[in-house]
N, C-alpha and C positions, 0 to 999 in steps of 0.2 A: 527285306523283312520288316525293317523299321517303318518304312513307308506303308507297308501293308497293315501293320498294327495301328499306325496312326489313322489310317483310313477306317479300320474297324472301330476305333475309338470315336472318330467323328460320326460314323453312322449310328453307333450306340447312343451318343449324346443327342443327336438329332432325333432319334426315335424316342428317347426319354423326354425330350422337350415337347414332342408332339403328344406323348401320352399324358404329360403333366399340363397340357394346354387347358386353360379354364373352360373353353367351349366344349372340348371333348369330355372333361370331367363332369360338367353340368349335364351334358346330354346322357352320359352313362348313368349318373345318379337319377335322372328323370326316368330313364328306361328301367332301372332297378325298381324304383317305386311303383311304376305302372305294372311291372311284372309281378311284384309282390301283391299288388292289389288284385290282379287277375287271378293269381293262385288262391288268395283268400276268398274271392268270390266263388271260385270253383268248389272250394271246401264248404262254403256256406250253402251252395246248391246241393251238395251231397247230404249235408245235415238236414236241410229242409226236406229233401227226398225221403230220408229215413223217418223223419217226423210224420210225413204224410203217410208212409207205409204203416207206421204204428197207429195212426188215426184210422186208416182203413181196416186194419186188423181189429182194432177196438170196436169199430162199428159192426163188423161181421160178428164178433163174439156177442155183442149186445143184441143183435138181431136173432142169433141162435138162442140165446138165453130167453129172449122174449117169446120166441116160437115154442120152446120147450115148456115155458110156463103156461102158454096158451093150450098146449096139448095136455098138460097135467090137469088144467082146469076142465077141459073137455072130458077127460077120463073120469074125473070125480063126478061130473054131472051124469055120466053114464053108469056110475056105481062101480067102476073098476079102479079100486084104490091101489092095487098092486102096480098097475100100469102107470098110474099117476105118480107113485113113489119113484119108479124108474126115471120118469121124465124129470122129476125134481132133482134126483141124483145127478143126472147129466147137466141139468141147469146149474147145479152147485159147482160142478167142475168148470163150466164156462164162466161162472161168477168169479172163481178164483183166478182164472186166466184174465178176466176183465180187470180185476184188481191189479194184477202185475202189469198188464198193458197200460192201465191208467197211470200208474206210477212212472213207467218208462216214458209214456207220452208227455206227461207234465214236465219231466226233466228235459225231454227233447225240445218242447216248446220254449222253456226257459233258456236253453242253450242257443236255440235259433234266434230268439229275441236278442240275446247278448251279441251273437255274431252279427246280426243286422246292424246293431248300434255301432259295433266295432268297424264294420265295413263302411258305414256312413261317415264315421269319423276319419277313417283312412282316406276315403275319397276327398273329404274336405282338406285333409292334410296334403294330399297329392296335388290338388288344385292350388293350394297356397304355395307349396314348394315349387310348383311349375311356374307360377307367376314370379316368385323370387328368383328362380333360375333365369327367366327371361330378363328380369331387371339386372341381375348380376352379369349376364352376357352383354347387355347394353353398356353397363359400366366398364366391362373389360374392353369392349370396342372403343369406348370413349378414351380410356386410359392409353390404349395403343395409339390412337390418333394423336393424343396430346404428346406422347413420347416421340412419335414421328415428327411432329411439328417442332418439338424442342431440339431433337437431333438435327433437323434441317436448319434451325436458327443458330445452332452452336457455331457454325462456320461463317456466319455473317459478321462483318466488322465494318462499322461506320465511323469510328473515331478518327483513324489516321488515313482514311481513304482519299481525302482531298487536300491533305496537307502539302503535298508536292505542288499542286496547282496554286495553292495560296502562296507558298514560298516563292515560286517562279514569278507569279504576278507581282509580288512585293518587290522582288529584285528588278523586274522590268520597270516598275514605277519609280524606284530609286534611280535607275539609270536614266530614265526620261527626265526626272526632276533635275538630276545633275547636269545633263546635257543642256536643258533649258537655262539653268543657272549660268553655265559657262557661256552660252550664247548671249545671255543678257549682259554678263560682265564684259564679254568681248565687244558687244555693240556699244556699251556706254563708256568703256575705258579709252584713254588716249591711244594706247597701244593698238587697240582694235581699230580705231579710226585711221591710224597711220597705216596699219596693214591693209585696210580697205582701200585707202588712197593709193598705196603702192600697187595693189592688184589692178586698180583702174589705170594707173600710169603704165603698167606693163601692157595692159590691153591696148591702150592708145599707141604706145610705141610699136606694138605688133601690127596694128592697123596701118601706121605710117610706113613701116617697112614693107608691108604687103602692097600698099599703094605705090611705093617706089618701084617695087618689083614689077607690078602691072604696067607702069609707065615705061620701064626699060623693055618690057616684052611687047609694048605697043598695044596692050589690051585696054588702056584708058588714056584720055587726054590729060596733059598736065593741068592742074588747077592751082591758081594763085589765090591763096586765102585772103579774104577781106577782113581787115582788123579795124577796130575803133580806136579812138584816142585813149580809152581806158586801158586797152590791152597792149598798145604799142608805145614804147618809150619815146620821149621827145628827142632824145639824142640819137635814136636809131635811124638808119638810112631808109629812104622811101622804098617800099616793097619788101622790107625785111620781115621774116616770119619768126615768131617766138619759138623756142625749142619746145618739143612736145612735153617734156617733163615739167618745164616751167608753166606751160599753159594748163596742164592737168592740175598742178599744185594750186595755181591761181584760181581755177574753176572750183576746186574742192573747198578752198578757203572762202570764196564768195558763197558757195552753197551753205557752209556752216554758219556764216554771218547771217544770211537770210533766215536760216532756221532759228538762230538765236533771237533775231528781231521778231519772228512769229511768236516764239514763246513769251517774249517780253510783252508783246501786244496782248496775248492771251491772258497774262497775269493782270 
């Protein structure tokens, strides 16, 4: 039952909203004005009709009075005064009716003139109100559109939409800068050079061990390294080969000396 009453309440509210809709209200007001104007015009037509009837009756009475006067004149010319008197009496009755009709006719004419003026003013007012109703309906439509736009824009947020991207980008830049700084420090520090030299030494030892393994497996011919006077000690026996670690250290030292000489020449 509760759901049913809620449904009835919702239907009633929706119906009331439709009834109170400005478009419906303005259309109803316009129809009411036009209906009132049509009714007043119909009443004005009836008043004009009655005025015309009074005018016709007045014209008939005047014709009859003129005819009786003409007959009385003819009777007097013929010497029949009694008949002329009867005609004049009938004419007097018609004259009395003419006076009454004349008064009613004048009142009807004044009333019709006032009604015509009122109808004309009402028509002007209806035209004015109709134009105002159209303008108000346009304003109502405009207000509805503006409200729809405002409601649609209420859910839009631009302030914090890209903060996550900016923060992530900043963190990535910091990490890249830190990594570059560490690499720079590692490349310029003595410890970095020593570690690089040790890595090269290990590579050379691994190459030497691999060459020995290939010789034992018969995959390559033994090679006697040729050394110069700068790399072989005077006290060493002929054909002796420096140890790989010593040769790597000596080669790295010579490379650093040459680099130092290049920097000094550049200065």
